ZAFIVEX-641826 format. One record per residue (C-alpha): residue number from 1; residue in three letters; x, y, z. Coordinates in pm, 1 decimal. Example, Ala and Ser with C-alpha at 12.3 -4.5 7.8 and 13.67 -1.06 7.14 Angstrom:
% ZAFIVEX-641826
+-----+---------+----------+----------+----------+
: num : residuo :        x :        y :        z :
+-----+---------+----------+----------+----------+
:   1 :     Ala :   1230.0 :   -450.0 :    780.0 :
:   2 :     Ser :   1367.0 :   -106.0 :    714.0 :
+-----+---------+----------+----------+----------+
This chain:
% ZAFIVEX-641826
+-----+---------+----------+----------+----------+
: num : residuo :        x :        y :        z :
+-----+---------+----------+----------+----------+
:   1 :     Unk : -12987.4 :   3172.6 : -14161.0 :
:   2 :     Unk : -12974.0 :   2883.8 : -14406.8 :
:   3 :     Unk : -13251.5 :   2762.7 : -14637.3 :
:   4 :     Unk : -13317.3 :   2424.5 : -14795.5 :
:   5 :     Unk : -13578.8 :   2249.3 : -15011.0 :
:   6 :     Unk : -13793.3 :   1940.6 : -14964.0 :
:   7 :     Unk : -13715.4 :   1686.1 : -15238.2 :
:   8 :     Unk : -13971.5 :   1477.3 : -15426.8 :
:   9 :     Unk : -13864.0 :   1189.0 : -15199.6 :
:  10 :     Unk : -13947.7 :   1389.6 : -14884.6 :
:  11 :     Unk : -13582.9 :   1451.3 : -14799.1 :
:  12 :     Unk : -13435.6 :   1774.6 : -14664.2 :
:  13 :     Unk : -13065.2 :   1850.6 : -14693.8 :
:  14 :     Unk : -12916.1 :   2003.9 : -14380.3 :
:  15 :     Unk : -12674.4 :   2272.6 : -14501.4 :
:  16 :     Unk : -12306.3 :   2176.0 : -14481.0 :
:  17 :     Unk : -12201.8 :   2449.0 : -14231.9 :
:  18 :     Unk : -12464.9 :   2321.7 : -13985.5 :
:  19 :     Unk : -12369.0 :   1954.6 : -14036.3 :
:  20 :     Unk : -12002.1 :   2039.9 : -13983.7 :
:  21 :     Unk : -12062.1 :   2251.0 : -13672.4 :
:  22 :     Unk : -12252.4 :   1961.1 : -13510.8 :
:  23 :     Unk : -12015.6 :   1693.0 : -13647.4 :
:  24 :     Unk : -12308.1 :   1508.7 : -13810.4 :
:  25 :     Unk : -12204.9 :   1230.9 : -14048.0 :
:  26 :     Unk : -12413.7 :   1016.3 : -14286.1 :
:  27 :     Unk : -12615.6 :    772.6 : -14077.9 :
:  28 :     Unk : -12664.6 :   1009.6 : -13782.8 :
:  29 :     Unk : -13011.0 :    941.3 : -13638.0 :
:  30 :     Unk : -13256.8 :   1218.4 : -13551.9 :
:  31 :     Unk : -13584.1 :   1255.2 : -13366.1 :
:  32 :     Unk : -13839.6 :   1465.1 : -13555.4 :
:  33 :     Unk : -14107.4 :   1640.1 : -13349.2 :
:  34 :     Unk : -14404.5 :   1827.0 : -13494.0 :
:  35 :     Unk : -14457.6 :   2138.0 : -13279.0 :
:  36 :     Unk : -14697.3 :   2434.5 : -13305.6 :
:  37 :     Unk : -14399.9 :   2651.1 : -13411.4 :
:  38 :     Unk : -14281.5 :   2406.5 : -13679.9 :
:  39 :     Unk : -14056.7 :   2101.0 : -13695.8 :
:  40 :     Unk : -13800.2 :   2029.9 : -13423.1 :
:  41 :     Unk : -13503.1 :   1813.4 : -13523.9 :
:  42 :     Unk : -13298.1 :   1658.8 : -13241.0 :
:  43 :     Unk : -12996.4 :   1434.0 : -13271.9 :
:  44 :     Unk : -13084.2 :   1099.5 : -13117.9 :
:  45 :     Unk : -12860.2 :    998.0 : -12830.3 :
:  46 :     Unk : -12859.7 :    678.8 : -12626.5 :
:  47 :     Unk : -12928.5 :    879.9 : -12311.6 :
:  48 :     Unk : -13228.2 :   1060.4 : -12461.9 :
:  49 :     Unk : -13479.1 :   1143.9 : -12187.5 :
:  50 :     Unk : -13779.3 :   1224.3 : -12409.5 :
:  51 :     Unk : -14061.2 :    969.5 : -12360.7 :
:  52 :     Unk : -14109.7 :    937.2 : -12736.5 :
:  53 :     Unk : -13737.1 :    869.6 : -12781.6 :
:  54 :     Unk : -13750.7 :    584.2 : -12530.9 :
:  55 :     Unk : -14066.7 :    439.1 : -12691.3 :
:  56 :     Unk : -13917.8 :    444.6 : -13041.3 :
:  57 :     Unk : -13591.1 :    288.3 : -12923.0 :
:  58 :     Unk : -13786.6 :      3.2 : -12762.1 :
:  59 :     Unk : -13978.0 :    -56.1 : -13086.4 :
:  60 :     Unk : -13651.8 :    -80.5 : -13282.9 :
:  61 :     Unk : -13467.9 :   -291.5 : -13028.0 :
:  62 :     Unk : -13710.5 :   -476.7 : -12795.9 :
:  63 :     Unk : -13428.5 :   -684.0 : -12642.2 :
+-----+---------+----------+----------+----------+
């Protein structure tokens, strides 16, 4: 298990071993969901099937 801290800017650093195992690079986009169990972080993909994902993509790119 890894731990991290919330910065004064509201940023959380994902530990390097986790970033490397998922091949996440700077600029990788994520969906953040607030759940009863805590925060769920999902890598955004163009084929995302979550309704919220589709809604947010439309807001960013209405064309």
